[in-house]
C-alpha positions in Angstrom: -70.5 71.7 -24.6 -67.1 72.3 -23.1 -63.9 71.2 -24.8 -61.5 70.0 -22.1 -57.8 70.0 -22.8 -55.1 68.6 -20.5 -51.6 69.6 -21.8 -49.0 67.5 -20.0 -45.2 67.4 -20.3 -45.3 65.0 -23.3 -48.9 64.6 -24.5 -52.1 66.6 -25.0 -55.3 64.8 -24.1 -58.7 66.3 -24.8 -62.3 65.4 -24.1 -65.8 66.8 -24.1 -68.0 67.8 -21.2 -71.7 67.5 -22.2 -73.9 68.4 -19.3 -71.3 67.1 -16.8 -70.7 63.8 -18.7 -67.0 63.6 -19.7 -65.9 61.6 -22.7 -62.2 61.6 -23.8 -60.7 61.9 -27.3 -57.3 60.8 -28.5 -54.0 61.7 -26.8 -51.4 63.4 -29.0 -47.7 63.9 -28.5 -47.4 67.7 -28.8 -43.7 67.7 -29.6 -44.2 66.0 -32.9 -44.1 68.3 -36.0 -47.6 67.2 -37.2 -49.2 67.9 -33.8 -51.0 71.1 -34.8 -52.4 69.6 -38.0 -53.5 66.4 -36.3 -55.3 68.3 -33.5 -57.1 70.6 -35.9 -58.2 67.6 -38.0 -59.6 65.9 -34.9 -61.5 69.0 -33.7 -62.8 69.9 -37.2 -65.6 67.3 -37.0 -66.9 68.5 -33.6 -70.0 70.5 -33.0 -69.0 74.0 -31.8 -68.2 74.0 -28.1 -69.1 77.0 -26.0 -66.0 76.9 -23.9 -62.4 75.8 -24.2 -61.0 74.8 -20.8 -57.3 74.2 -20.5 -55.1 72.6 -17.9 -51.4 73.0 -18.8 -48.1 72.2 -17.2 -46.3 72.5 -20.6 -44.6 75.5 -22.2 -46.8 78.5 -23.0 -46.3 78.3 -26.8 -48.2 74.9 -26.8 -51.0 76.5 -24.9 -51.1 79.5 -27.3 -51.1 77.1 -30.3 -54.1 75.2 -28.9 -56.1 78.4 -28.2 -55.3 79.6 -31.8 -56.6 76.3 -33.3 -59.8 76.5 -31.3 -60.4 80.2 -32.2 -59.7 79.5 -35.8 -62.4 76.8 -35.8 -64.9 78.6 -33.5 -64.2 82.3 -33.3 -66.7 82.9 -30.5 -65.4 80.3 -28.1 -64.8 81.3 -24.5 -61.4 80.3 -23.1 -60.8 79.3 -19.4 -57.3 78.6 -18.1 -57.5 76.6 -14.9 -55.5 77.9 -12.0 -54.4 76.4 -8.7 -55.8 78.0 -5.5 -55.3 77.7 -1.8 -58.8 76.5 -1.1 -61.8 75.5 -3.2 -64.2 72.6 -3.8 -64.2 71.7 -0.1 -60.5 71.1 -0.5 -57.4 72.8 1.2 -54.1 73.0 -0.6 -51.2 71.8 1.5 -48.5 73.8 -0.4 -46.9 76.7 1.4 -47.1 78.5 -1.9 -50.4 77.1 -3.3 -49.9 78.5 -6.8 -46.8 76.3 -7.2 -48.8 73.1 -7.0 -49.1 71.9 -10.6 -52.6 72.5 -12.0 -52.9 68.9 -13.1 -52.3 67.7 -9.5 -54.9 70.3 -8.2 -57.5 69.0 -10.7 -56.7 65.4 -9.8 -57.3 66.4 -6.1 -60.6 68.2 -7.0 -61.8 65.0 -8.7 -60.5 62.9 -5.8 -62.4 65.0 -3.2 -65.6 64.9 -5.4 -65.7 61.2 -6.3 -63.7 59.5 -3.4 -63.7 61.8 -0.4 -62.0 60.5 2.8 -58.5 59.1 3.2 -57.6 58.7 -0.4 -54.8 59.1 -2.9 -54.4 59.9 -6.5 -51.3 58.7 -8.5 -50.6 60.3 -11.9 -48.4 57.9 -13.9 -47.1 60.1 -16.7 -43.8 61.6 -17.7 -43.5 62.2 -13.9 -45.2 60.1 -11.3 -47.0 62.3 -8.8 -48.8 61.1 -5.7 -51.1 63.3 -3.6 -53.2 62.4 -0.6 -56.3 63.9 1.2 -58.0 63.1 4.5 -61.6 63.1 5.7 -61.5 66.8 6.3 -60.7 67.5 2.7 -57.2 68.6 3.6 -54.5 67.9 1.0 -51.7 66.3 3.0 -49.0 66.9 0.5 -47.4 64.8 -2.2 -44.4 63.3 -3.9 -42.9 63.7 -7.4 -40.7 61.1 -9.1 -39.5 60.5 -12.6 -41.9 58.3 -14.5 -41.0 55.0 -16.0 -39.8 56.4 -19.4 -37.8 59.2 -17.7 -36.0 56.6 -15.5 -35.1 54.6 -18.6 -33.9 57.7 -20.5 -31.7 58.7 -17.6 -30.0 55.3 -17.7 -29.6 55.2 -21.4 -28.3 58.8 -21.6 -25.8 58.4 -18.7 -24.5 54.9 -19.2 -22.1 54.0 -22.0 -23.0 51.4 -24.7 -26.7 51.4 -24.1 -29.3 52.1 -26.8 -32.8 53.2 -25.8 -35.2 50.2 -26.0 -39.0 50.6 -26.2 -39.8 46.8 -26.0 -41.9 45.3 -23.3 -40.7 42.3 -21.3 -41.9 40.0 -18.5 -41.1 41.8 -15.3 -38.7 39.5 -13.4 -35.1 38.9 -12.5 -33.6 39.3 -15.9 -30.9 37.8 -18.1 -30.4 40.7 -20.5 -29.6 44.4 -19.7 -32.6 45.6 -21.7 -35.1 43.5 -19.7 -33.3 44.3 -16.5 -33.8 48.0 -17.1 -37.5 47.4 -18.0 -38.1 45.4 -14.8 -36.0 47.6 -12.6 -37.8 50.8 -13.5 -41.2 49.2 -13.3 -40.6 47.8 -9.8 -39.1 51.1 -8.7 -42.3 52.9 -9.7 -44.5 50.3 -8.2 -42.6 50.2 -4.9 -42.8 54.0 -4.6 -46.5 54.0 -5.1 -47.2 51.1 -2.7 -44.9 52.4 0.1 -46.3 56.0 -0.2 -50.0 54.8 -0.1 -49.4 52.4 2.8 -47.0 54.4 5.0 -47.6 58.1 4.2 -51.1 58.4 2.9 -52.7 55.5 4.9 -55.2 55.5 2.0 -58.4 53.5 1.9 -58.8 54.3 -1.8 -56.2 54.9 -4.5 -56.9 56.3 -8.0 -54.4 55.7 -10.8 -54.4 58.0 -13.8 -52.0 58.9 -16.6 -50.5 57.0 -19.6 -48.8 54.2 -17.5 -51.7 53.6 -15.1 -52.7 50.3 -16.6 -49.1 49.1 -16.8 -48.4 49.9 -13.2 -51.7 48.7 -11.7 -50.8 45.1 -12.7 -47.8 45.2 -10.3 -49.3 46.9 -7.3 -50.3 45.0 -4.1 -52.7 47.8 -3.1 -56.3 48.2 -4.4 -56.5 50.9 -7.0 -59.2 52.3 -9.3 -57.9 53.2 -12.8 -59.3 56.3 -14.3 -57.2 57.7 -17.1 -59.6 60.7 -17.5 -59.2 62.0 -14.0 -57.6 65.3 -14.9 -60.4 66.0 -17.4 -63.0 65.1 -14.8 -61.4 67.6 -12.4 -61.3 70.2 -15.1 -65.0 69.6 -15.8 -65.8 70.2 -12.1 -63.6 73.3 -12.1 -65.6 74.7 -15.0 -68.9 73.9 -13.3 -67.8 75.9 -10.3 -66.5 78.7 -12.5 -69.8 79.0 -14.4 -71.8 79.1 -11.1 -69.6 81.8 -9.7 -70.0 83.8 -12.9 -66.2 84.1 -13.4 
């Protein structure tokens, strides 16, 4: 059994790979003071995994903390830290400096090439919104990065006088209050970015939405999308299978 861990900018999400079948656990905000205790409590009930596989775009101390918890629970566990490469999994990285493509995006692309090869796109709707596209030859065509919905809201509240951060949900429409106008404006900004990119830049036949805001955004898109909130974990599972076969 492989313990899969995706450490994002805000949340840690973990799952289990049992003979290639991926099941996900609970997502936890890793900046909260109780994070370490909560994660250890969740893992304490697990059967001992053979491998801990980590995808991380967060600060190194969080990664070290996660490894320490796993080694405390299972001293013999093997640790694999996923790394981006120029070419692997029948996939070519478009970045001029391949190692600078975020590992979460690379794993999303690995999963995209495996499950939905062809002209397809993956959109990760998290703290940032990332969009990456591939073609029939397995070439990564490049991607875009934008602030996610919450970051857009925070930017407005932090840089505009007399506004207080509001976490309420509203009907997305032309609005009659500032709070609902911000909610609708940021939502439509994100949805418009995704639609325009998929139609005009990616020419995608299939789009996969993942990340914490995937379900929210999918409801406002006029392009067909598949929602798979475990896509990074599935890419990490495929990465581990390849690593084990190569003996690395």
